C-alpha positions in Angstrom: -3.8 5.7 0.5 -7.4 4.5 0.3 -6.0 0.9 0.3 -4.1 1.5 3.5 -7.1 3.0 5.3 -9.3 0.1 4.3 -6.6 -2.4 5.3 -6.3 -0.9 8.8 -10.1 -0.7 9.2 -10.5 -4.4 8.3 -7.7 -5.5 10.6 -9.2 -3.6 13.5 -12.6 -5.3 12.9 -14.3 -2.1 11.8 -16.8 -1.5 8.9 -15.8 1.6 7.0 -18.0 4.4 5.5 -15.6 5.8 2.9 -15.5 9.6 2.4 -13.9 10.8 -0.8 -13.0 14.4 -0.3 -11.0 17.3 -1.7 -9.2 19.2 1.1 -8.7 22.9 0.6 -5.3 24.3 -0.4 -5.0 25.7 3.1 -5.4 22.3 4.8 -3.0 20.6 2.3 -0.4 23.3 3.0 -1.0 23.7 6.7 -2.7 20.7 8.3 -2.8 22.4 11.7 -5.4 24.8 10.2 -7.9 22.1 10.7 -8.0 23.1 14.4 -8.7 26.8 13.6 -12.3 28.0 13.9 -14.2 28.4 10.6 -12.0 26.2 8.5 -14.1 23.6 6.7 -13.1 20.0 6.6 -13.3 19.8 2.8 -13.5 22.0 -0.3 -15.5 19.4 -2.3 -16.4 15.8 -2.5 -18.5 13.9 0.0 -20.0 16.0 2.7 -18.6 15.9 6.2 -21.7 16.3 8.4 -23.6 14.8 11.3 -23.8 12.0 12.4 -20.2 12.2 13.5 -18.0 9.1 13.6 -16.5 7.3 16.5 -13.2 6.9 14.6 -11.5 8.6 11.7 -8.8 6.9 9.7 -6.9 9.2 7.4 -3.8 8.8 5.3 -1.2 11.2 3.9 -0.4 14.8 4.7 -3.1 16.0 2.3 -5.9 14.6 4.5 -4.4 15.2 7.9 -5.9 18.7 8.2 -9.3 17.4 7.1 -9.3 14.9 9.9 -8.4 17.6 12.4 -11.2 19.8 11.1 -13.7 16.9 11.3 -12.8 16.4 15.0 -13.2 20.1 15.7 -16.6 20.1 14.1 -17.7 17.0 16.0 -16.5 18.5 19.3 -19.1 21.3 18.8 -21.7 18.5 19.0 -20.1 17.0 22.1 -18.4 14.1 20.5 -14.7 13.2 20.3 -13.7 11.0 17.3 -10.6 8.9 17.7 -8.1 10.0 15.0 -5.9 7.3 13.6 -3.6 8.8 10.9 -1.4 6.8 8.5 1.9 8.3 7.2 3.9 11.2 8.8 2.0 14.5 8.1 5.1 16.4 9.5 3.3 18.1 12.3 3.3 17.3 16.0 2.1 13.7 16.6 0.0 14.9 19.5 -2.6 16.2 17.1 -3.7 12.6 16.6 -4.7 9.8 19.0 -2.7 7.3 17.0 -0.1 8.1 14.3 1.1 5.1 12.1 4.3 5.9 10.2 7.0 4.0 8.3 10.0 3.5 10.5 12.2 5.5 8.1 10.1 8.6 8.9 11.2 10.9 11.8 7.9 11.0 13.8 8.2 9.5 17.3 6.1 9.7 20.5 3.9 7.7 22.9 1.1 7.7 20.4 3.3 6.8 17.3 3.3 3.3 15.9 6.1 2.6 13.4 5.8 0.0 10.6 8.4 -1.6 8.3 6.1 -1.7 5.3 2.9 -0.1 4.1 -0.5 -1.2 5.4 -2.8 -3.1 3.0 -6.0 -5.3 3.0 -4.5 -8.2 1.1 -5.4 -11.0 3.5 -4.9 -14.6 2.3 -8.6 -15.3 2.0 -9.0 -12.3 -0.3 -6.1 -13.4 -2.5 -7.5 -16.9 -2.8 -10.9 -15.5 -3.9 -9.2 -13.2 -6.5 -7.2 -16.2 -7.8 -10.1 -18.5 -8.5 -10.9 -17.2 -12.0 -7.2 -17.5 -13.0 -6.5 -21.0 -11.8 -7.4 -22.7 -15.0 -5.5 -20.1 -17.0 -2.2 -20.9 -15.2 -2.8 -24.7 -14.6 -0.7 -25.8 -17.6 2.0 -23.2 -17.5 5.5 -24.4 -16.7 6.6 -23.7 -13.1 7.9 -21.8 -11.2 5.3 -19.1 -11.7 6.9 -15.7 -11.1 4.7 -12.7 -10.5 6.2 -9.5 -11.9 4.6 -6.4 -10.4 5.5 -3.3 -12.4 5.0 0.2 -11.2 6.0 3.4 -12.9 7.6 6.8 -12.7 6.9 9.3 -9.9 8.5 12.6 -8.8 11.6 10.8 -7.4 11.8 7.8 -9.8 11.9 7.7 -13.6 11.3 4.7 -15.8 13.6 5.7 -18.7 13.4 3.7 -21.9 17.0 2.4 -21.5 16.4 1.2 -17.9 13.1 -0.4 -18.9 14.8 -2.3 -21.8 17.5 -3.6 -19.4 14.8 -4.7 -16.9 12.8 -6.6 -19.6 15.9 -8.4 -20.8 16.6 -9.5 -17.2 13.0 -10.9 -17.1 13.7 -12.9 -20.3 16.8 -14.3 -18.7 14.9 -15.2 -15.6 12.3 -17.1 -17.5 14.9 -18.9 -19.7 17.2 -20.0 -16.8 14.3 -21.0 -14.4 12.3 -22.7 -17.1 9.2 -21.1 -15.6 6.5 -18.6 -16.5 6.0 -14.9 -15.9 2.7 -13.4 -14.6 3.2 -9.7 -15.3 0.8 -7.1 -13.9 1.2 -3.4 -14.8 -0.1 -0.7 -12.4 -2.0 2.5 -13.2 1.3 4.3 -13.1 3.0 2.2 -15.7 3.4 4.3 -18.8 2.4 3.2 -22.3 6.0 2.8 -23.5 6.8 0.4 -20.6 3.6 -1.6 -21.2 4.5 -1.9 -24.9 8.1 -3.0 -24.2 6.8 -5.7 -21.8 4.2 -7.0 -24.2 6.5 -7.1 -27.2 9.7 -8.5 -25.6 7.9 -11.1 -23.5 5.4 -12.3 -26.1 7.3 -15.6 -26.6 7.8 -16.3 -22.9 5.3 -18.6 -21.2 2.8 -16.8 -19.0 0.8 -13.6 -19.5 1.4 -9.8 -19.6 -1.5 -7.8 -18.3 -1.3 -4.2 -19.5 -4.7 -2.9 -18.4 -7.4 -4.6 -20.4 -10.1 -6.5 -18.5 -10.1 -7.5 -14.8 -6.8 -6.7 -13.0 -5.1 -10.0 -12.0 -2.7 -8.4 -9.5 -4.2 -10.0 -6.4 -4.6 -13.3 -8.2 -1.0 -13.4 -9.2 0.1 -12.8 -5.6 -1.7 -15.9 -4.6 -0.8 -18.1 -7.6 2.9 -17.4 -7.9 5.9 -19.2 -6.4 8.1 -16.1 -6.3 7.9 -12.4 -7.1 9.8 -9.7 -8.9 8.7 -6.2 -7.8 9.9 -2.9 -9.1 11.4 -0.7 -6.4 9.4 2.4 -7.0 6.5 1.4 -4.8 6.5 0.8 -1.0 3.0 -0.6 -1.3 3.8 -3.2 -3.9 6.8 -4.5 -1.9 4.8 -4.6 1.3 1.9 -6.5 -0.3 4.4 -9.0 -1.9 6.1 -9.6 1.5 2.8 -10.4 3.1 2.8 -13.7 1.1 5.9 -15.1 2.6 7.2 -15.9 -0.9 10.7 -14.9 -2.2 10.5 -11.2 -3.3 13.2 -10.0 -5.7 13.3 -6.1 -5.9 14.1 -4.8 -9.4 15.9 -1.5 -9.3 14.8 -0.1 -12.6 16.3 3.2 -11.6 18.4 3.9 -8.5 16.3 4.8 -5.4 17.0 7.8 -3.2 16.0 9.2 0.1 13.4 7.4 2.2 12.7 4.9 -0.6 16.3 3.8 -0.6 16.3 3.6 3.2 13.2 1.4 3.0 14.7 -1.1 0.6 18.0 -1.2 2.4 16.2 -2.1 5.6 14.3 -4.9 3.8 17.5 -6.4 2.5 19.2 -6.0 5.9 16.4 -8.0 7.7 16.4 -10.7 5.0 13.0 -10.0 3.5 14.1 -9.2 0.0 17.0 -9.7 -2.4 18.0 -7.7 -5.5 16.7 -8.9 -8.8 19.7 -9.8 -11.0 18.0 -11.8 -13.8 17.8 -15.0 -11.8 15.5 -16.7 -9.3 16.6 -17.3 -5.8 15.0 -19.2 -2.9 15.0 -18.1 0.8 12.6 -18.1 3.7 11.3 -15.3 6.0 8.2 -14.8 8.2 5.5 -13.0 6.2 5.4 -9.3 6.9 2.0 -8.9 8.5 2.1 -5.3 9.7 -1.5 -4.6 8.9 -2.7 -7.3 11.3 -0.3 -6.1 14.0 -1.4 -2.4 13.8 -5.1 -3.3 13.5 -4.9 -5.2 16.8 -3.2 -2.2 18.4 -5.9 0.1 17.1 -8.7 -2.2 18.4 -7.0 -2.2 21.9 -6.7 1.6 22.0 -10.3 2.1 20.9 -11.5 -0.1 23.7 -9.6 2.1 26.1 -10.6 5.3 24.4 -14.3 4.7 24.0 -15.0 1.7 26.2 -16.7 -0.1 23.3 -16.2 -3.2 21.3 -15.1 -2.2 17.8 -17.3 -4.9 16.3 -20.4 -3.0 17.5 -19.4 0.4 16.0 -19.1 2.1 12.6 -15.9 3.5 11.3 -16.0 6.4 8.9 -12.9 6.3 6.8 -11.6 9.7 5.8 -9.8 10.0 2.4 
């Protein structure tokens, strides 16, 4: 969520002041309570006090109420922060000045902007900078270089040992048939058993398996690779991979359901991704640059709302 806030701020030309907060149980359960008199914006974390921001960027239902409370408190001082909220908080969109939601969520309205993928700050120049320390590491590896971005279990998606074993064997088959190398990056959600399986079964495959020690090479691998394999549990990882314009193979470690399944079906329908079936495929598509598009929309709306150039103002990012 923090990554999405920062990505939107950067794309809109804003310099963020990050607030790390702990909303109360009331605001998490009933975001509209942020508009009620006497309800504080946070129950802990960074203080929400004067000077009040011109803009608040928040993300997720848990922080929606805090953003509303911040605007209520600022109004007492005669200011009216612009509220840009990412993800559908499942309340009336009119509570916000701009609501940015995935297209598979139900929220719609004149102030609602829909996106195909998640917002992120992974601009090409940032990826290049992240890749520089790794260029000599991969220089002699056989190509193609295939980045493998591995997520983990969540409340709707389980990385079972059997499914992980099948996924790892498909990676071995990919490396063997393509003659290339694997650049594997685990995420914070990747469990220890999955990390161990990747490290053990891919030890003889050209490339590297990063399981959490040292500097995270995730961004470097996005830049350096020729193609990608991304596990289907994460909308963020798929969106970041698609911003590269490189072939993105989606590995269904476990079957998706609900909105996640709808998201991946839409990507396949539009020709952005293909299922990972243990082999490398090649196709073309225009990079998915949703962050830049939405950032430009936000900058335009801020100019109308406040009559100021966003480059001259400070954004306070709410998290």
